[in-house]
C-alpha positions in Angstrom: 21.1 -0.7 9.1 17.6 -1.9 10.5 16.2 -1.1 14.0 16.6 -3.4 16.8 13.3 -5.5 17.5 11.5 -4.1 20.0 8.1 -5.7 19.8 6.7 -9.4 20.1 6.1 -10.3 16.7 8.3 -7.4 14.5 9.9 -3.7 14.5 7.1 -2.3 13.1 5.5 0.6 14.6 3.2 3.3 14.4 5.4 5.2 11.8 5.5 2.2 9.8 2.4 3.2 7.5 3.4 6.3 6.6 7.0 5.1 5.6 5.8 2.1 3.1 3.1 4.3 1.6 5.9 6.3 0.7 8.3 3.7 -0.7 9.2 0.0 -0.2 9.8 -0.6 3.7 11.8 -3.2 4.8 11.5 -4.7 8.5 12.1 -7.6 10.6 10.1 -10.1 12.1 10.6 -13.1 14.4 8.6 -15.2 13.0 10.6 -17.7 10.6 11.9 -18.8 14.0 8.2 -19.9 15.4 7.3 -23.7 15.5 4.1 -22.9 13.8 6.0 -22.1 10.9 8.1 -25.2 10.6 8.4 -27.1 7.5 6.4 -30.1 9.8 3.8 -27.8 10.8 3.5 -25.8 7.2 3.0 -29.7 5.7 0.0 -30.2 8.0 -1.5 -26.9 7.7 -1.7 -28.0 3.8 -3.5 -31.4 4.7 -6.3 -29.1 6.8 -6.5 -26.8 3.7 -10.0 -26.5 2.2 -10.1 -26.8 -1.9 -11.6 -23.8 -2.3 -9.2 -21.7 0.0 -5.9 -22.5 -2.3 -4.3 -22.3 -5.4 -1.5 -24.2 -7.1 0.2 -22.6 -10.0 2.7 -23.8 -12.4 4.9 -21.3 -13.9 7.4 -20.9 -16.3 11.2 -20.5 -16.1 13.0 -17.6 -14.7 13.6 -15.3 -17.5 10.9 -16.2 -19.7 8.8 -13.4 -19.9 8.0 -13.4 -22.6 6.0 -16.4 -22.7 4.5 -16.6 -19.4 3.2 -19.8 -18.0 0.2 -19.8 -15.6 -1.8 -22.7 -15.3 -4.0 -23.5 -11.6 -4.2 -27.1 -10.5 -4.9 -29.7 -7.7 -2.6 -31.3 -5.3 -4.3 -34.4 -6.9 -4.7 -36.2 -3.3 -1.2 -35.9 -1.9 -0.4 -35.4 1.7 0.8 -32.3 2.9 5.1 -33.3 3.0 4.6 -34.9 -0.3 2.9 -31.7 -1.7 6.2 -29.9 -0.2 8.4 -32.2 -2.3 6.2 -31.8 -5.2 7.1 -27.8 -5.1 10.1 -28.6 -4.2 11.3 -30.4 -7.3 9.1 -28.1 -9.8 8.0 -24.8 -11.0 4.9 -23.9 -8.6 3.4 -21.8 -6.6 0.9 -22.6 -3.9 -1.0 -19.8 -2.2 -2.8 -20.9 0.9 -5.5 -17.8 1.2 -7.7 -16.5 4.1 -5.5 -18.0 7.0 -6.6 -15.6 9.4 -10.1 -17.9 8.7 -9.4 -20.9 9.0 -6.5 -21.1 11.2 -6.6 -19.9 14.8 -2.6 -19.0 15.2 -2.6 -17.3 11.8 -5.4 -14.8 13.3 -3.2 -14.1 15.8 0.1 -13.6 14.4 -1.8 -10.9 11.7 -3.7 -9.0 14.4 -0.7 -9.0 16.3 1.7 -7.1 13.3 -1.4 -5.0 12.1 -1.7 -3.8 16.0 2.3 -3.1 15.9 2.0 -0.8 12.9 -0.6 0.9 14.2 -3.3 0.0 11.8 -6.2 -0.7 14.1 -7.0 2.6 15.0 -7.4 6.4 13.5 -5.8 7.7 11.4 -5.2 4.7 8.9 -8.0 2.8 10.6 -7.2 -0.3 8.3 -9.9 -3.0 8.1 -10.1 -6.6 6.7 -6.8 -7.9 7.2 -6.2 -11.0 5.3 -3.3 -13.2 5.5 -1.9 -16.3 3.3 0.9 -18.2 3.0 3.5 -19.0 -0.1 5.0 -22.0 -1.0 7.0 -22.2 -4.1 9.9 -23.9 -5.6 13.6 -23.2 -6.1 14.1 -20.9 -8.9 10.0 -20.1 -9.5 9.4 -16.5 -10.1 6.1 -14.5 -10.4 5.7 -12.6 -13.3 5.3 -8.6 -12.7 2.2 -7.8 -11.3 0.2 -5.9 -8.9 -2.3 -6.1 -6.7 -5.6 -4.1 -5.6 -5.2 -4.4 -1.7 -2.4 -3.0 0.4 0.3 -6.1 0.6 3.5 -6.8 3.0 5.6 -10.1 2.3 7.1 -11.9 5.1 9.9 -14.6 4.6 10.0 -17.7 6.4 12.1 -19.9 4.7 14.4 -19.7 1.7 15.4 -16.6 0.0 14.1 -14.6 -2.7 14.5 -11.6 -4.8 11.7 -8.8 -5.3 11.6 -6.1 -7.5 9.1 -3.0 -6.7 8.4 -0.6 -9.0 6.5 3.0 -9.0 2.8 2.8 -9.1 2.4 5.6 -12.2 3.4 5.5 -16.0 5.0 3.8 -17.6 4.8 1.1 -14.8 1.2 0.8 -14.3 -1.5 2.3 -16.2 -5.4 2.9 -15.1 -6.5 0.1 -17.6 -4.4 -1.9 -16.0 -5.5 -2.0 -13.1 -9.0 -2.2 -14.3 -8.3 -5.0 -16.0 -7.4 -6.6 -12.5 -10.5 -5.6 -11.1 -12.3 -7.1 -13.5 -11.3 -10.7 -13.6 -8.4 -11.2 -10.2 -6.1 -12.2 -12.5 -2.8 -9.5 -11.4 -0.5 -10.9 -14.1 -1.4 -9.3 -16.7 0.6 -6.0 -16.8 3.0 -5.0 -19.8 6.4 -5.7 -18.8 9.6 -3.7 -20.2 13.1 -5.0 -19.1 13.9 -1.6 -19.1 11.4 -0.8 -15.8 14.4 -2.7 -13.8 16.5 0.3 -13.9 14.2 2.2 -11.7 12.9 -1.0 -9.6 13.7 -1.1 -5.9 15.2 -4.7 -4.9 15.5 -6.4 -2.3 16.8 -10.1 -1.5 14.9 -11.0 1.5 16.1 -13.3 4.0 14.0 -15.5 6.7 13.3 -13.0 9.2 13.0 -10.1 6.8 9.7 -8.2 5.2 8.6 -5.8 3.2 5.8 -3.2 2.8 5.1 -1.1 -0.2 3.0 1.7 -1.8 0.1 0.8 -3.0 -0.7 -1.0 -6.2 2.8 -0.9 -6.9 4.1 -3.2 -9.5 6.4 -6.1 -8.7 8.0 -9.7 -9.5 9.5 -12.0 -7.4 12.7 -14.7 -8.8 13.1 -17.4 -6.1 17.3 -18.0 -5.2 17.7 -21.7 -5.7 16.1 -23.2 -2.1 11.9 -23.6 -1.3 10.4 -20.7 0.2 7.8 -20.3 2.3 6.4 -16.6 2.6 3.3 -14.8 4.5 1.4 -12.7 2.6 -0.4 -9.9 4.3 -3.0 -7.6 2.7 -5.3 -4.6 4.2 -8.2 -2.5 3.1 -8.7 1.4 4.0 -11.3 3.6 3.3 -9.3 4.8 0.4 -8.4 1.5 -1.1 -11.8 0.4 -0.8 -13.2 3.2 -3.3 -10.3 3.3 -5.8 -11.2 -0.4 -5.8 -15.3 0.3 -6.7 -13.7 2.9 -9.5 -11.5 0.3 -11.1 -13.9 -2.1 -11.3 -16.8 0.4 -12.5 -14.2 1.9 -15.2 -13.5 -1.7 -16.1 -17.4 -2.4 -16.6 -17.9 0.9 -19.2 -15.0 0.2 -20.8 -15.0 -3.2 -21.8 -18.6 -4.4 -21.6 -20.6 -1.0 -22.3 -18.5 0.9 -24.8 -17.7 3.7 -22.6 -14.3 5.4 -22.0 -14.0 6.7 -18.4 -12.9 10.2 -18.1 -12.4 10.2 -14.4 -11.3 8.5 -11.0 -12.9 10.7 -8.8 -13.1 8.8 -5.4 -16.0 11.0 -4.0 -19.4 13.3 -6.1 -22.0 12.0 -8.2 -20.0 10.4 -10.8 -18.3 8.0 -7.8 -21.6 7.0 -6.3 -23.3 6.0 -9.8 -20.1 4.0 -10.2 -20.5 2.5 -6.7 -24.1 1.6 -7.8 -23.0 0.3 -11.3 -20.6 -2.3 -9.6 -22.4 -3.2 -6.9 -25.3 -4.5 -9.3 -22.7 -6.2 -11.5 -21.4 -8.3 -8.2 -25.4 -8.8 -7.4 -25.9 -10.0 -11.1 -23.0 -12.9 -10.7 -21.7 -12.0 -13.8 -18.3 -11.1 -12.1 -18.1 -14.5 -11.0 -19.1 -16.1 -13.6 -16.3 -13.8 -15.6 -13.5 -15.0 -12.9 -14.2 -18.5 -13.1 -13.9 -18.7 -16.5 -10.7 -16.8 -16.2 -9.2 -19.0 -14.0 -9.6 -23.1 -14.8 -8.0 -25.5 -13.1 -6.1 -27.9 -15.8 -3.5 -29.9 -14.0 -3.3 -32.4 -10.8 0.5 -33.0 -8.9 1.9 -36.0 -10.3 1.7 -39.1 -7.2 4.8 -40.8 -8.7 7.1 -37.8 -9.6 7.5 -34.9 -7.3 7.4 -31.7 -9.1 5.4 -33.4 -12.6 2.1 -32.4 -13.2 -1.0 -34.4 -14.9 -2.9 -32.3 -17.3 -6.9 -33.3 -16.7 -8.8 -34.4 -18.9 -11.5 -31.9 -19.4 -10.3 -28.4 -17.3 -12.6 -27.3 -14.1 -14.0 -24.2 -14.3 
């Protein structure tokens, strides 16, 4: 049984981060009751959102893990309500990124949630908090994947099932994390249905949220309803250093022909790798690689909700 909500936004508390680093933590929140997150309000938010801050993805049907479909597209000039209708009738995921920089009420909520969790000061001192909104189709899925920053998910509307796996072999490898750091494509991990036997499984309802240990692979299956969720992201000094090592080791392994032998977060080897990944960032090679990995190749159909139209030339 979850504890009663005693804070304005959630029942997160200063003990929560230690709990979610050990195992997935289910908690309660009030944001599904906030009119700023109603369907109408989400539609207006979609209309205001800058193009560079959203991704809309067409995905395969549930149970189709053998053949993955992951295509990125464009609204095609549709207004917010018609975008919601398209998602409601298709197999689509819309990710509105960096909401904390674009919508004042999202920054307010973000700060409140992390403040309630006690992460704004030592000993955790998390930073670079980010928030996004996810809108996804009935029956849609998110493939088995992992994220590099710390992650949480709050359910606002609809129901979804999330499977969370341990962040260790055989569920997650160092090379898998390196691939994600290099391409920013989170869905390239190897998945075996046998993994499900060791997954923690949650059916998220509106008013529930979940944090999980760093880098835990997870996958999601929507129930038969439109889903609207909120994503939370955070960094700590340890997470930042892990990310630098993931990126540097990927560069060494895939572009310089050297097999990394360590993942140390301090000492001479760490600082050498920190310099290597920083040089690659400054050179522009990473940005070019990531643009190639994620072309936009469809738009939403203006006539038939849920249908997509192929672009003559993909946009990179």
